[in-house]
DSSP file (Angstrom, degrees, kcal/mol; ACC not computed):
  #  RESIDUE AA STRUCTURE BP1 BP2  ACC     N-H-->O    O-->H-N    N-H-->O    O-->H-N    TCO  KAPPA ALPHA  PHI   PSI    X-CA   Y-CA   Z-CA
    1    1 A M              0   0    0      0, 0.0    65,-3.5     0, 0.0    66,-0.9   0.000 360.0 360.0 360.0 143.5  140.9   24.5  -60.9
    2    2 A I  E     -ab  33  67A   0     30,-2.4    32,-2.8    63,-0.2     2,-0.5  -0.955 360.0-155.9-113.6 133.1  139.2   26.9  -58.5
    3    3 A L  E     -ab  34  68A   0     64,-1.9    66,-3.3    -2,-0.4     2,-0.4  -0.920   7.1-170.2-107.2 131.3  137.6   30.1  -59.9
    4    4 A A  E     +ab  35  69A   0     30,-2.9    32,-2.9    -2,-0.5     2,-0.4  -0.986   8.4 179.8-119.4 134.2  137.0   33.1  -57.6
    5    5 A T  E     -ab  36  70A   0     64,-2.7    66,-1.2    -2,-0.4    32,-0.1  -0.997  21.2-179.7-138.1 137.8  134.9   36.0  -58.8
    6    6 A V        -     0   0    0     30,-1.3     3,-0.5    -2,-0.4    33,-0.1   0.373  39.8-133.5-115.7   1.6  134.0   39.3  -57.2
    7    7 A G        -     0   0    0      1,-0.2    -1,-0.3    29,-0.2    32,-0.1  -0.363  36.9 -63.3  80.0-160.0  131.9   40.9  -59.9
    8    8 A T  S    S+     0   0    0     30,-0.1    -1,-0.2    -2,-0.1    29,-0.0   0.174  74.4 140.9-119.3  15.8  132.0   44.4  -61.2
    9    9 A E        -     0   0    0     -3,-0.5    30,-0.5     1,-0.1     4,-0.1  -0.270  57.6-127.6 -57.7 145.5  131.1   46.5  -58.1
   10   10 A P  S    S+     0   0    0      0, 0.0    -1,-0.1     0, 0.0    89,-0.1   0.413  87.5  88.3 -77.1   6.2  133.2   49.7  -57.9
   11   11 A Y  S    S-     0   0    0     87,-0.3    28,-0.3     2,-0.0    29,-0.1  -0.905  84.7-116.6-107.2 126.5  134.1   48.7  -54.3
   12   12 A P        -     0   0    0      0, 0.0     3,-0.2     0, 0.0    28,-0.1  -0.268  12.3-156.1 -60.9 144.9  137.2   46.5  -53.7
   13   13 A F    >>  +     0   0    0     24,-0.3     4,-1.4     1,-0.1     3,-0.7  -0.461  38.0 148.3-113.9  54.5  136.6   43.1  -52.2
   14   14 A N  H 3>  +     0   0    0      1,-0.2     4,-2.7     2,-0.2     5,-0.2   0.754  60.5  68.9 -63.2 -26.7  140.1   42.9  -50.7
   15   15 A R  H 3> S+     0   0    0      1,-0.2     4,-2.2     2,-0.2    -1,-0.2   0.928 102.4  44.6 -59.9 -45.2  139.0   40.8  -47.8
   16   16 A L  H <> S+     0   0    0     -3,-0.7     4,-2.5     2,-0.2    -1,-0.2   0.911 112.6  51.4 -66.0 -41.7  138.2   37.8  -50.0
   17   17 A M  H  X S+     0   0    0     -4,-1.4     4,-2.4     1,-0.2    -2,-0.2   0.886 109.9  50.3 -62.0 -37.7  141.5   38.3  -51.9
   18   18 A T  H  X S+     0   0    0     -4,-2.7     4,-2.6     2,-0.2    -1,-0.2   0.913 109.5  50.8 -65.5 -43.4  143.4   38.3  -48.6
   19   19 A W  H  X S+     0   0    0     -4,-2.2     4,-2.3     2,-0.2    -2,-0.2   0.940 111.4  47.5 -59.9 -47.0  141.6   35.1  -47.5
   20   20 A I  H  X S+     0   0    0     -4,-2.5     4,-2.2     1,-0.2    -2,-0.2   0.926 111.8  50.6 -60.4 -45.7  142.5   33.4  -50.7
   21   21 A G  H  X S+     0   0    0     -4,-2.4     4,-2.6     1,-0.2    -1,-0.2   0.897 110.0  50.2 -58.6 -42.1  146.1   34.6  -50.4
   22   22 A A  H  X S+     0   0    0     -4,-2.6     4,-1.7     1,-0.2    -1,-0.2   0.895 110.1  49.7 -64.9 -40.1  146.3   33.3  -46.8
   23   23 A L  H  <>S+     0   0    0     -4,-2.3     5,-2.3     2,-0.2     6,-1.3   0.875 112.1  48.1 -68.6 -35.4  145.0   29.9  -47.8
   24   24 A I  H ><5S+     0   0    0     -4,-2.2     3,-1.4     4,-0.2    -2,-0.2   0.944 111.6  49.5 -66.2 -47.6  147.5   29.6  -50.7
   25   25 A E  H 3<5S+     0   0    0     -4,-2.6    -2,-0.2     1,-0.3    -1,-0.2   0.808 112.8  47.6 -62.7 -30.3  150.4   30.7  -48.4
   26   26 A R  T 3<5S-     0   0    0     -4,-1.7    -1,-0.3    -5,-0.2    -2,-0.2   0.377 117.4-111.1 -93.4   2.6  149.4   28.1  -45.8
   27   27 A G  T < 5S+     0   0    0     -3,-1.4    -3,-0.2    -4,-0.3     3,-0.1   0.587  85.0 118.6  83.1  10.2  149.0   25.3  -48.3
   28   28 A F  S   <S+     0   0    0     -5,-2.3     2,-0.6     1,-0.2    -4,-0.2   0.733  77.0  48.1 -80.2 -21.9  145.2   24.9  -48.2
   29   29 A L        +     0   0    0     -6,-1.3    -1,-0.2    -9,-0.1    -2,-0.2  -0.929  61.9 151.6-117.6 104.6  144.9   25.8  -51.9
   30   30 A D        +     0   0    0     -2,-0.6     2,-0.3    -3,-0.1    -1,-0.1   0.100  48.1  82.0-122.3  23.3  147.4   23.9  -53.9
   31   31 A E  S    S-     0   0    0      1,-0.1   -29,-0.1   -29,-0.0    -2,-0.0  -0.756  95.6 -64.7-119.5 170.8  145.6   23.7  -57.3
   32   32 A E        -     0   0    0     -2,-0.3   -30,-2.4     1,-0.1     2,-0.4  -0.251  53.1-161.7 -55.9 137.9  145.3   26.1  -60.1
   33   33 A M  E     -a    2   0A   0     13,-0.3    15,-2.3   -32,-0.2     2,-0.5  -0.990  10.2-168.4-128.7 128.6  143.4   29.3  -59.1
   34   34 A V  E     -ac   3  48A   0    -32,-2.8   -30,-2.9    -2,-0.4     2,-0.5  -0.972  11.4-165.8-116.3 130.4  141.8   31.8  -61.5
   35   35 A V  E     -ac   4  49A   0     13,-3.2    15,-2.7    -2,-0.5     2,-0.7  -0.962  19.4-162.0-124.1 128.4  140.7   35.1  -60.0
   36   36 A Q  E     +ac   5  50A   0    -32,-2.9   -30,-1.3    -2,-0.5    15,-0.2  -0.947  21.0 179.5-100.2 112.3  138.4   37.7  -61.5
   37   37 A Y    >   -     0   0    0     13,-2.2     3,-2.8    -2,-0.7   -24,-0.3   0.508   3.3-176.2-103.6  -6.0  139.3   40.7  -59.2
   38   38 A G  T 3  S-     0   0    0     13,-1.7    -1,-0.2    12,-0.5   -30,-0.1  -0.223  76.3 -11.0  52.1-117.8  137.2   43.6  -60.4
   39   39 A S  T 3  S+     0   0    0    -30,-0.5    -1,-0.3   -28,-0.3   -25,-0.1   0.225  97.0 135.0-101.1  13.6  138.2   46.7  -58.4
   40   40 A C    <   -     0   0    0     -3,-2.8    -3,-0.1   -29,-0.1     3,-0.1  -0.313  39.4-164.1 -61.9 144.2  140.3   44.8  -55.8
   41   41 A T  S    S+     0   0    0      1,-0.1     2,-0.5     2,-0.0    -1,-0.1   0.474  74.1  63.8-106.9  -7.1  143.7   46.4  -55.0
   42   42 A H        -     0   0    0     -5,-0.1    -1,-0.1     0, 0.0   -25,-0.1  -0.981  66.6-170.7-119.0 127.4  145.1   43.4  -53.3
   43   43 A L        -     0   0    0     -2,-0.5     6,-0.0    -3,-0.1   -29,-0.0  -0.944  25.6-113.7-119.6 141.2  145.7   40.2  -55.3
   44   44 A P    >   -     0   0    0      0, 0.0     3,-0.7     0, 0.0     2,-0.1  -0.347  41.3-102.0 -67.8 151.6  146.6   36.8  -54.0
   45   45 A P  T 3  S+     0   0    0      0, 0.0   -21,-0.0     0, 0.0   -20,-0.0  -0.451  94.7  13.8 -75.8 145.8  150.1   35.5  -55.1
   46   46 A G  T 3  S+     0   0    0      1,-0.2     2,-0.3    -2,-0.1   -13,-0.3   0.712  92.6 123.6  71.6  23.3  150.5   32.9  -57.8
   47   47 A V    <   -     0   0    0     -3,-0.7     2,-0.5   -15,-0.1    -1,-0.2  -0.825  67.3-112.4-114.4 155.8  147.0   33.1  -59.4
   48   48 A K  E     -c   34   0A   0    -15,-2.3   -13,-3.2    -2,-0.3     2,-0.4  -0.772  44.1-156.2 -83.2 126.1  145.9   33.8  -62.9
   49   49 A C  E     +c   35   0A   0     -2,-0.5     2,-0.4   -15,-0.2   -13,-0.2  -0.860  23.4 177.6-116.5 141.1  144.1   37.1  -62.7
   50   50 A Y  E     -c   36   0A   0    -15,-2.7   -13,-2.2    -2,-0.4   -12,-0.5  -0.997  20.1-153.7-131.4 132.4  141.4   38.8  -64.9
   51   51 A Q  S    S+     0   0    0     -2,-0.4   -13,-1.7     1,-0.2     2,-0.3   0.944  86.1   6.8 -69.0 -45.3  140.0   42.2  -63.9
   52   52 A H        -     0   0    0    -15,-0.1     2,-0.4   -16,-0.1    -1,-0.2  -0.954  67.3-149.5-134.4 154.4  136.8   41.4  -65.8
   53   53 A L        -     0   0    0     -2,-0.3     2,-0.1    -3,-0.1   -17,-0.0  -0.988  17.0-132.9-124.8 125.0  135.4   38.3  -67.5
   54   54 A K     >  -     0   0    0     -2,-0.4     4,-2.8     1,-0.1     3,-0.4  -0.387  35.6-104.3 -66.7 156.1  133.1   38.4  -70.5
   55   55 A T  H  > S+     0   0    0      1,-0.2     4,-2.9     2,-0.2     5,-0.2   0.876 119.3  51.1 -53.3 -45.2  130.1   36.1  -70.1
   56   56 A D  H  > S+     0   0    0      1,-0.2     4,-2.0     2,-0.2    -1,-0.2   0.895 113.2  44.7 -64.5 -39.2  131.4   33.5  -72.5
   57   57 A L  H  > S+     0   0    0     -3,-0.4     4,-2.8     2,-0.2     5,-0.3   0.894 113.0  51.4 -69.6 -39.9  134.8   33.3  -70.7
   58   58 A F  H  X S+     0   0    0     -4,-2.8     4,-3.0     1,-0.2     5,-0.2   0.942 111.3  48.0 -59.5 -46.9  133.1   33.2  -67.3
   59   59 A D  H  X S+     0   0    0     -4,-2.9     4,-2.1    -5,-0.2    -2,-0.2   0.905 113.0  48.1 -60.9 -42.4  130.9   30.4  -68.4
   60   60 A R  H  X S+     0   0    0     -4,-2.0     4,-1.6     2,-0.2    -1,-0.2   0.927 115.6  43.4 -65.0 -46.2  133.8   28.4  -69.8
   61   61 A L  H  X S+     0   0    0     -4,-2.8     4,-1.6     1,-0.2    -2,-0.2   0.904 113.3  52.2 -66.6 -40.9  136.0   28.9  -66.7
   62   62 A S  H  < S+     0   0    0     -4,-3.0    -1,-0.2    -5,-0.3    -2,-0.2   0.880 108.9  50.0 -64.3 -37.6  133.0   28.2  -64.4
   63   63 A A  H  < S+     0   0    0     -4,-2.1    -1,-0.2    -5,-0.2    -2,-0.2   0.839 113.8  46.2 -68.6 -31.7  132.3   24.9  -66.3
   64   64 A Q  H  < S+     0   0    0     -4,-1.6    -2,-0.2    -5,-0.2    -1,-0.2   0.725  93.7 100.4 -79.9 -22.5  136.0   23.9  -66.0
   65   65 A A     <  -     0   0    0     -4,-1.6   -63,-0.2     1,-0.1     3,-0.2  -0.337  65.7-147.5 -71.6 142.8  136.2   24.8  -62.3
   66   66 A R  S    S-     0   0    0    -65,-3.5     2,-0.3     1,-0.3   -64,-0.2   0.848  89.5  -9.0 -69.1 -35.8  136.0   22.1  -59.6
   67   67 A I  E     -b    2   0A   0    -66,-0.9   -64,-1.9    18,-0.1     2,-0.4  -0.977  68.1-137.4-158.3 152.5  134.4   24.8  -57.5
   68   68 A T  E     -bd   3  87A   0     18,-1.5    20,-2.6    -2,-0.3     2,-0.5  -0.960   4.9-154.7-119.6 136.3  133.7   28.6  -57.7
   69   69 A I  E     +bd   4  88A   0    -66,-3.3   -64,-2.7    -2,-0.4     2,-0.3  -0.943  31.1 168.4-104.6 124.1  134.1   31.1  -54.9
   70   70 A S  E     -bd   5  89A   0     18,-2.9    20,-2.9    -2,-0.5   -64,-0.2  -0.936  40.5-100.4-138.8 156.7  131.8   34.1  -55.6
   71   71 A H  E     - d   0  90A   0    -66,-1.2     2,-1.4    -2,-0.3   -64,-0.1  -0.357  51.9-101.6 -65.7 160.9  130.4   37.2  -54.0
   72   72 A C        +     0   0    0     18,-0.9     2,-0.4    17,-0.1    36,-0.2  -0.622  69.4 138.9 -95.2  79.8  126.8   36.7  -52.8
   73   73 A D     >  -     0   0    0     -2,-1.4     4,-2.5     1,-0.1     5,-0.2  -0.955  58.2-128.4-127.3 141.8  124.9   38.4  -55.6
   74   74 A E  H  > S+     0   0    0     -2,-0.4     4,-1.9     1,-0.2     5,-0.1   0.895 110.6  48.5 -57.0 -44.1  121.7   37.3  -57.3
   75   75 A K  H  > S+     0   0    0      1,-0.2     4,-2.1     2,-0.2    -1,-0.2   0.914 111.2  50.4 -63.7 -43.0  123.1   37.6  -60.8
   76   76 A A  H  > S+     0   0    0      1,-0.2     4,-2.6     2,-0.2    -2,-0.2   0.896 107.6  53.8 -62.6 -40.3  126.2   35.7  -59.8
   77   77 A I  H  X S+     0   0    0     -4,-2.5     4,-2.1     2,-0.2    -1,-0.2   0.908 107.7  50.4 -61.1 -42.5  124.1   32.9  -58.3
   78   78 A A  H  X S+     0   0    0     -4,-1.9     4,-1.3     1,-0.2    -1,-0.2   0.910 111.5  48.4 -62.5 -41.9  122.2   32.6  -61.6
   79   79 A Q  H  X S+     0   0    0     -4,-2.1     4,-0.8     1,-0.2    -2,-0.2   0.899 110.7  51.0 -63.7 -40.5  125.5   32.4  -63.5
   80   80 A L  H >X>S+     0   0    0     -4,-2.6     4,-0.9     1,-0.2     3,-0.7   0.859 103.8  58.6 -65.2 -36.3  126.8   29.8  -61.1
   81   81 A D  H ><5S+     0   0    0     -4,-2.1     3,-0.6     1,-0.2    -1,-0.2   0.863  97.9  60.4 -62.1 -36.2  123.7   27.7  -61.5
   82   82 A R  H 3<5S+     0   0    0     -4,-1.3    -1,-0.2     1,-0.2    -2,-0.2   0.828  99.5  56.7 -61.0 -31.4  124.3   27.4  -65.3
   83   83 A S  H <<5S-     0   0    0     -4,-0.8    -1,-0.2    -3,-0.7    -2,-0.2   0.818  93.5-144.2 -72.6 -28.3  127.7   25.7  -64.7
   84   84 A G  T <<5 +     0   0    0     -4,-0.9    -3,-0.1    -3,-0.6    -2,-0.1   0.506  59.4 120.9  77.0   3.7  126.2   22.9  -62.6
   85   85 A N  S   <S-     0   0    0     -5,-0.5    -1,-0.3     1,-0.1   -18,-0.1  -0.591  70.7 -91.7 -99.6 161.6  129.3   22.9  -60.4
   86   86 A P        -     0   0    0      0, 0.0   -18,-1.5     0, 0.0     2,-0.3  -0.242  46.2-175.9 -66.3 159.1  129.6   23.5  -56.7
   87   87 A Y  E     -d   68   0A   0     46,-1.3     2,-0.4   -20,-0.2    46,-0.3  -0.968  22.9-141.9-151.1 164.2  130.2   27.0  -55.3
   88   88 A I  E     -d   69   0A   0    -20,-2.6   -18,-2.9    -2,-0.3     2,-0.4  -0.999  19.1-147.5-128.1 131.8  130.8   29.0  -52.2
   89   89 A L  E     -de  70 118A   0     28,-2.8    30,-2.9    -2,-0.4   -18,-0.2  -0.845   9.8-169.9-103.7 139.2  129.3   32.4  -51.7
   90   90 A V  E     -d   71   0A   0    -20,-2.9   -18,-0.9    -2,-0.4     2,-0.2  -0.971  20.6-136.8-126.2 113.7  131.1   35.2  -49.7
   91   91 A P        -     0   0    0      0, 0.0     2,-0.2     0, 0.0    14,-0.1  -0.464  11.9-127.4 -75.3 139.5  128.9   38.2  -48.9
   92   92 A R        -     0   0    0     -2,-0.2     2,-0.4   -20,-0.1    13,-0.4  -0.516  26.4-144.2 -73.7 151.3  130.3   41.7  -49.3
   93   93 A A    > > -     0   0    0     -2,-0.2     5,-2.2     1,-0.1     3,-0.8  -0.969  16.1-145.3-126.9 137.4  129.9   43.9  -46.2
   94   94 A Q  G > 5S+     0   0    0     -2,-0.4     3,-2.2     1,-0.2    -1,-0.1   0.861  99.1  64.9 -63.9 -36.2  129.2   47.6  -45.9
   95   95 A C  G 3 5S+     0   0    0      1,-0.3    -1,-0.2     2,-0.1     7,-0.0   0.752 105.3  45.3 -63.1 -22.5  131.3   47.9  -42.8
   96   96 A Y  G < 5S-     0   0    0     -3,-0.8    -1,-0.3     3,-0.0    -2,-0.2   0.274 117.7-114.0 -99.7   9.1  134.4   47.0  -44.8
   97   97 A K  T < 5S+     0   0    0     -3,-2.2    -3,-0.2     2,-0.2    -2,-0.1   0.842  80.5 128.1  59.9  36.1  133.3   49.4  -47.6
   98   98 A E  S   <S+     0   0    0     -5,-2.2     2,-0.3     1,-0.2   -87,-0.3   0.520  76.7   6.3 -94.4  -9.2  132.8   46.4  -50.0
   99   99 A H  S    S-     0   0    0     -6,-0.4    -1,-0.2    -5,-0.1    -2,-0.2  -0.971  74.5-109.5-162.8 166.7  129.3   47.6  -50.9
  100  100 A I  S    S+     0   0    0     -2,-0.3     2,-0.2    -3,-0.1    -6,-0.0   0.663 100.0   3.8 -80.5 -15.1  126.9   50.5  -50.4
  101  101 A D  S    S-     0   0    0     -3,-0.0     3,-0.3    -9,-0.0     4,-0.1  -0.849  80.0 -99.0-151.6-174.1  124.6   48.4  -48.1
  102  102 A D  S  > S+     0   0    0     -2,-0.2     4,-2.5     1,-0.2     3,-0.3   0.002  73.0 122.7-106.0  28.7  124.4   44.9  -46.5
  103  103 A R  H  > S+     0   0    0      1,-0.2     4,-2.5     2,-0.2    -1,-0.2   0.850  75.1  53.6 -59.4 -33.7  122.0   43.3  -49.0
  104  104 A Q  H  > S+     0   0    0     -3,-0.3     4,-2.5     2,-0.2    -1,-0.2   0.874 108.8  48.7 -70.0 -34.3  124.6   40.6  -49.7
  105  105 A I  H  > S+     0   0    0    -13,-0.4     4,-2.6    -3,-0.3    -2,-0.2   0.932 111.9  49.3 -67.5 -44.9  124.8   39.8  -46.0
  106  106 A E  H  X S+     0   0    0     -4,-2.5     4,-1.7     1,-0.2    -2,-0.2   0.924 113.6  46.0 -59.5 -44.8  121.0   39.7  -45.7
  107  107 A L  H  X S+     0   0    0     -4,-2.5     4,-2.8    -5,-0.2    -1,-0.2   0.927 111.9  51.9 -64.1 -43.6  120.8   37.4  -48.8
  108  108 A A  H  X S+     0   0    0     -4,-2.5     4,-2.8     1,-0.2    -2,-0.2   0.893 106.4  53.3 -61.4 -40.9  123.6   35.2  -47.4
  109  109 A L  H  X S+     0   0    0     -4,-2.6     4,-1.0     1,-0.2    -1,-0.2   0.910 112.9  44.4 -59.9 -41.4  121.8   34.8  -44.0
  110  110 A S  H  X S+     0   0    0     -4,-1.7     4,-0.6    -5,-0.2     3,-0.3   0.911 114.4  48.5 -69.3 -42.9  118.7   33.6  -45.8
  111  111 A L  H ><>S+     0   0    0     -4,-2.8     5,-2.1     1,-0.2     3,-1.2   0.880 105.2  58.4 -65.1 -38.8  120.6   31.3  -48.2
  112  112 A A  H ><5S+     0   0    0     -4,-2.8     3,-1.4     1,-0.3    -1,-0.2   0.827  96.8  63.7 -61.2 -31.3  122.6   29.8  -45.3
  113  113 A Q  H 3<5S+     0   0    0     -4,-1.0    -1,-0.3    -3,-0.3    -2,-0.2   0.764 105.4  44.4 -64.5 -25.3  119.3   28.7  -43.7
  114  114 A V  T <<5S-     0   0    0     -3,-1.2    -1,-0.3    -4,-0.6    -2,-0.2   0.257 128.5 -94.8-104.0  10.9  118.5   26.5  -46.7
  115  115 A G  T < 5 +     0   0    0     -3,-1.4    -3,-0.2     1,-0.3    -2,-0.1   0.537  68.7 152.5  94.4   6.7  122.0   25.0  -46.8
  116  116 A V      < -     0   0    0     -5,-2.1     2,-0.7    -6,-0.1    -1,-0.3  -0.541  56.0-108.4 -67.3 133.7  123.8   27.2  -49.4
  117  117 A P        +     0   0    0      0, 0.0   -28,-2.8     0, 0.0     2,-0.5  -0.524  44.7 179.1 -70.5 111.7  127.5   27.2  -48.6
  118  118 A I  B     -e   89   0A   0     -2,-0.7     2,-0.7   -30,-0.2   -28,-0.2  -0.963  18.0-148.0-116.3 123.7  128.3   30.7  -47.2
  119  119 A A        +     0   0    0    -30,-2.9   -31,-0.0    -2,-0.5     4,-0.0  -0.842  24.4 167.4 -97.0 117.6  131.8   31.5  -46.1
  120  120 A W  S    S+     0   0    0     -2,-0.7    -1,-0.1     1,-0.1   -30,-0.1   0.477  72.5  14.9 -99.3  -8.6  132.0   34.0  -43.2
  121  121 A S  S  > S-     0   0    0      1,-0.1     4,-1.6  -102,-0.0     3,-0.3  -0.961  85.7 -97.1-155.9 165.4  135.7   33.3  -42.6
  122  122 A P  H  > S+     0   0    0      0, 0.0     4,-2.1     0, 0.0     5,-0.2   0.869 122.3  59.4 -57.8 -35.5  138.8   31.7  -44.2
  123  123 A G  H  > S+     0   0    0      1,-0.2     4,-2.3     2,-0.2     5,-0.1   0.888 101.5  53.1 -60.5 -39.3  138.0   28.6  -42.1
  124  124 A D  H  > S+     0   0    0     -3,-0.3     4,-2.7     1,-0.2     5,-0.3   0.896 106.2  53.5 -62.5 -39.4  134.6   28.3  -43.8
  125  125 A L  H  X S+     0   0    0     -4,-1.6     4,-2.5     1,-0.2    -2,-0.2   0.929 109.2  48.6 -59.5 -44.7  136.3   28.5  -47.2
  126  126 A V  H  X S+     0   0    0     -4,-2.1     4,-1.8     2,-0.2    -2,-0.2   0.925 112.4  49.0 -59.7 -45.5  138.6   25.6  -46.2
  127  127 A R  H  X S+     0   0    0     -4,-2.3     4,-1.0     1,-0.2    -2,-0.2   0.928 115.1  42.1 -62.1 -47.0  135.7   23.6  -44.9
  128  128 A F  H  < S+     0   0    0     -4,-2.7    -1,-0.2     1,-0.2    -2,-0.2   0.828 111.0  56.1 -74.1 -30.2  133.5   24.1  -48.0
  129  129 A L  H  < S+     0   0    0     -4,-2.5    -1,-0.2    -5,-0.3    -2,-0.2   0.866 108.0  50.0 -64.7 -34.8  136.5   23.5  -50.4
  130  130 A A  H  < S+     0   0    0     -4,-1.8    -1,-0.2     1,-0.3    -2,-0.2   0.761 124.8  27.4 -74.7 -24.4  137.1   20.2  -48.7
  131  131 A S  S  < S-     0   0    0     -4,-1.0    -1,-0.3    -5,-0.1    -2,-0.1  -0.578  84.8-162.1-138.3  71.9  133.5   19.1  -49.1
  132  132 A P        +     0   0    0      0, 0.0     2,-0.3     0, 0.0    -3,-0.1  -0.208  13.3 176.8 -60.3 144.3  131.9   20.9  -52.2
  133  133 A Q        -     0   0    0    -46,-0.3   -46,-1.3    -5,-0.1     2,-0.3  -0.958  14.0-158.8-144.4 163.2  128.2   21.1  -52.4
  134  134 A R        -     0   0    0     -2,-0.3     2,-0.3   -48,-0.2   -46,-0.0  -0.997   2.2-159.0-146.9 137.8  125.6   22.7  -54.7
  135  135 A L        -     0   0    0     -2,-0.3     2,-0.1   -48,-0.1   -20,-0.0  -0.864  30.9-106.3-112.3 153.3  121.9   23.6  -54.4
  136  136 A S     >  -     0   0    0     -2,-0.3     4,-1.8     1,-0.1     3,-0.3  -0.359  26.8-114.5 -75.0 156.2  119.5   24.1  -57.3
  137  137 A L  H  > S+     0   0    0      1,-0.2     4,-3.1     2,-0.2     5,-0.2   0.856 112.8  60.6 -60.0 -38.1  118.4   27.5  -58.4
  138  138 A P  H  > S+     0   0    0      0, 0.0     4,-1.9     0, 0.0    -1,-0.2   0.910 106.3  47.7 -58.3 -39.1  114.7   26.9  -57.4
  139  139 A T  H  > S+     0   0    0     -3,-0.3     4,-1.7     2,-0.2    -2,-0.2   0.920 113.9  46.9 -64.7 -42.9  115.8   26.3  -53.8
  140  140 A I  H  X S+     0   0    0     -4,-1.8     4,-2.7     1,-0.2    -1,-0.2   0.894 109.2  54.4 -67.2 -39.3  117.9   29.5  -53.9
  141  141 A K  H  X S+     0   0    0     -4,-3.1     4,-2.5     1,-0.2    -1,-0.2   0.895 105.7  52.8 -60.8 -39.6  115.1   31.5  -55.5
  142  142 A A  H  X S+     0   0    0     -4,-1.9     4,-1.7    -5,-0.2    -1,-0.2   0.914 111.3  46.4 -62.6 -42.1  112.7   30.5  -52.7
  143  143 A A  H  X S+     0   0    0     -4,-1.7     4,-2.1     2,-0.2    -2,-0.2   0.908 111.7  51.3 -66.3 -41.5  115.3   31.7  -50.1
  144  144 A A  H  X S+     0   0    0     -4,-2.7     4,-2.4     1,-0.2    -2,-0.2   0.882 107.8  52.8 -64.3 -37.6  115.8   35.0  -52.0
  145  145 A N  H  X S+     0   0    0     -4,-2.5     4,-2.6     2,-0.2    -1,-0.2   0.890 107.7  51.6 -63.9 -38.3  112.0   35.5  -52.1
  146  146 A D  H  X S+     0   0    0     -4,-1.7     4,-2.4     2,-0.2    -2,-0.2   0.917 109.8  49.7 -63.2 -42.2  111.9   35.1  -48.3
  147  147 A T  H  X S+     0   0    0     -4,-2.1     4,-2.5     2,-0.2    -2,-0.2   0.925 111.4  48.3 -62.0 -45.1  114.7   37.7  -48.0
  148  148 A L  H  X S+     0   0    0     -4,-2.4     4,-2.5     2,-0.2     5,-0.2   0.921 111.3  50.3 -63.0 -44.8  112.9   40.2  -50.3
  149  149 A S  H  X S+     0   0    0     -4,-2.6     4,-2.5     1,-0.2    -1,-0.2   0.914 110.9  49.1 -60.4 -42.7  109.6   39.7  -48.3
  150  150 A Q  H  X S+     0   0    0     -4,-2.4     4,-2.6     2,-0.2    -2,-0.2   0.918 110.9  50.0 -62.9 -44.1  111.4   40.3  -45.0
  151  151 A R  H  X S+     0   0    0     -4,-2.5     4,-2.2     2,-0.2    -2,-0.2   0.917 112.0  47.6 -60.9 -42.8  113.1   43.5  -46.4
  152  152 A L  H  X S+     0   0    0     -4,-2.5     4,-2.4     2,-0.2    -1,-0.2   0.909 111.9  50.0 -66.9 -40.5  109.7   44.8  -47.7
  153  153 A N  H  X S+     0   0    0     -4,-2.5     4,-1.2    -5,-0.2    -1,-0.2   0.910 110.7  50.2 -63.2 -41.0  108.0   44.0  -44.3
  154  154 A N  H  < S+     0   0    0     -4,-2.6    -2,-0.2     1,-0.2    -1,-0.2   0.892 111.9  47.5 -64.0 -38.7  110.8   45.8  -42.5
  155  155 A L  H  < S+     0   0    0     -4,-2.2    -2,-0.2     1,-0.2    -1,-0.2   0.881 110.2  52.1 -68.9 -37.4  110.5   48.8  -44.7
  156  156 A A  H  <        0   0    0     -4,-2.4    -1,-0.2    -5,-0.2    -2,-0.2   0.696 360.0 360.0 -73.7 -18.2  106.7   48.9  -44.3
  157  157 A G     <        0   0    0     -4,-1.2    -3,-0.2    -5,-0.2    -4,-0.1   0.466 360.0 360.0  85.2 360.0  107.2   48.8  -40.5
């Protein structure tokens, strides 16, 4: 089973839902798919959908999943780490009105430098689904700290 989660942001993440739908329609995803869609208005065909997942259900589904596809959020990463399973992160982008800023893109760029699987396109999803990988939370925290330091330095000028 593959779990996809977009969190609870009030901004739809329809781009990810469209990617998943395209992969299903083209036969790249042929296993059970569970989607937590939040405020998305487009849902992929033939998947089990939940608008929201309580923590216990998220943990149970995440533990059962072969891999989880998630938005690139610090809280989501911590939840994914608890499952011990591989994951793929897809950052929300301000230019698509998926978030109020590009903090997820900034975090994803930093995480990608240390080998965290970041999908920038449907092709990346296919590649990472075929070869799942997982990094430990300490490695991810180090990358997140670098991102925060860079943001603070940029703000300070």
